[in-house]
C-alpha positions as CSV (number, residue, x, y, z in Angstrom):
1,M,28.6,36.4,61.7
2,N,30.9,39.4,62.0
3,R,31.3,41.5,58.9
4,P,33.5,44.6,58.7
5,A,31.9,47.9,59.3
6,E,32.3,49.0,55.7
7,D,30.3,45.9,54.5
8,R,27.5,46.6,56.9
9,G,27.3,50.3,55.8
10,A,27.3,49.4,52.1
11,S,24.4,47.0,52.5
12,A,22.4,49.4,54.6
13,N,22.9,52.2,52.1
14,G,22.1,50.0,49.1
15,P,18.4,50.5,49.1
16,Q,18.8,54.3,49.7
17,R,21.3,54.5,46.8
18,R,18.8,52.7,44.5
19,W,16.0,55.2,45.4
20,W,17.9,58.3,44.3
21,L,19.0,56.5,41.2
22,V,15.4,55.6,40.4
23,G,14.3,59.2,41.1
24,L,17.0,60.5,38.8
25,A,16.0,58.1,36.1
26,I,12.3,59.0,36.4
27,A,13.2,62.7,36.2
28,A,15.3,62.1,33.1
29,L,12.6,60.0,31.5
30,V,10.0,62.8,32.2
31,V,12.3,65.3,30.5
32,I,12.9,63.1,27.5
33,V,9.2,62.3,27.0
34,L,7.6,65.6,27.8
35,A,10.2,68.2,26.7
36,P,9.2,67.8,23.0
37,L,5.6,68.6,24.0
38,A,6.6,72.0,25.6
39,S,4.6,74.9,24.3
40,P,6.5,77.5,22.3
41,D,4.2,80.2,23.6
42,P,5.4,82.5,26.4
43,D,5.1,81.4,30.0
44,G,2.5,83.1,32.3
45,L,4.7,85.9,33.6
46,E,6.0,86.8,30.1
47,R,2.5,86.7,28.7
48,V,1.2,89.1,31.4
49,G,4.2,91.4,30.9
50,G,3.4,91.5,27.2
51,D,-0.4,92.1,27.8
52,Q,0.2,94.8,30.4
53,G,3.0,96.5,28.5
54,F,5.9,96.2,30.9
55,L,7.8,93.4,29.2
56,D,10.0,95.8,27.3
57,R,11.3,97.2,30.7
58,A,12.5,93.8,31.9
59,R,16.2,93.5,32.5
60,E,18.4,90.8,31.2
61,A,19.2,88.0,33.7
62,L,22.6,88.2,35.3
63,V,23.3,84.6,34.4
64,N,21.7,83.1,31.3
65,I,22.8,79.5,31.4
66,L,20.3,78.1,28.9
67,P,18.6,81.0,27.0
68,G,15.1,80.0,25.9
69,Y,15.4,76.6,27.5
70,A,17.7,75.5,24.6
71,V,21.4,74.6,24.1
72,P,22.8,77.2,21.7
73,F,25.1,74.9,19.7
74,I,22.4,72.2,19.0
75,D,20.5,73.1,15.9
76,D,17.6,70.6,16.3
77,P,15.1,72.4,18.6
78,V,13.6,69.1,20.1
79,I,17.0,67.7,20.9
80,S,18.2,71.1,22.2
81,T,15.2,71.3,24.6
82,I,15.7,67.7,25.8
83,V,19.4,68.4,26.5
84,A,18.6,71.6,28.3
85,G,16.1,69.8,30.4
86,L,18.6,67.1,31.3
87,I,21.1,69.7,32.2
88,G,18.5,71.3,34.4
89,V,17.8,68.0,36.1
90,A,21.6,67.5,36.7
91,L,21.9,71.0,38.1
92,V,19.0,70.6,40.5
93,F,20.2,67.1,41.5
94,G,23.7,68.4,42.2
95,A,22.4,71.4,44.2
96,M,20.2,69.1,46.3
97,W,23.0,66.6,46.8
98,L,25.3,69.3,48.1
99,L,22.6,70.7,50.4
100,G,22.0,67.2,51.7
101,R,25.7,66.7,52.4
102,F,25.9,70.0,54.2
103,L,22.8,69.3,56.3
104,A,24.0,65.8,57.2
105,R,27.2,67.3,58.7
106,R,25.3,69.8,60.9
107,P,25.1,68.9,64.5
108,S,21.6,68.1,65.7
109,G,20.0,67.8,69.1
110,P,19.7,69.9,72.2
111,Q,23.0,71.7,71.8
112,A,21.4,74.0,69.2
113,G,21.7,77.0,71.6
114,P,19.5,79.3,73.6
115,R,16.3,80.7,72.2
């Protein structure tokens, strides 16, 4: 039976497409379930900086997308942390997707050049 090339490609990519959707769903579920349990205490580096007395010399980040792991316009701290976590998952997913697209287009094989 001869099927068009686009049909063969779609069925071959079906399981791969499902795997990244499952991974994305698991990451979102982990954020939704575990984000409310996050400790309000400072993280390790911030704690050491406070204990050693150099925290006050820290510079502000150049880009502060989600300050304090919260979305500024959401008043409920639990919902704000969950939304910030979901935004983080989306940003990491997008960056990895773009990297994957870039690496998939790179030529591979022996034509890599002299060493």
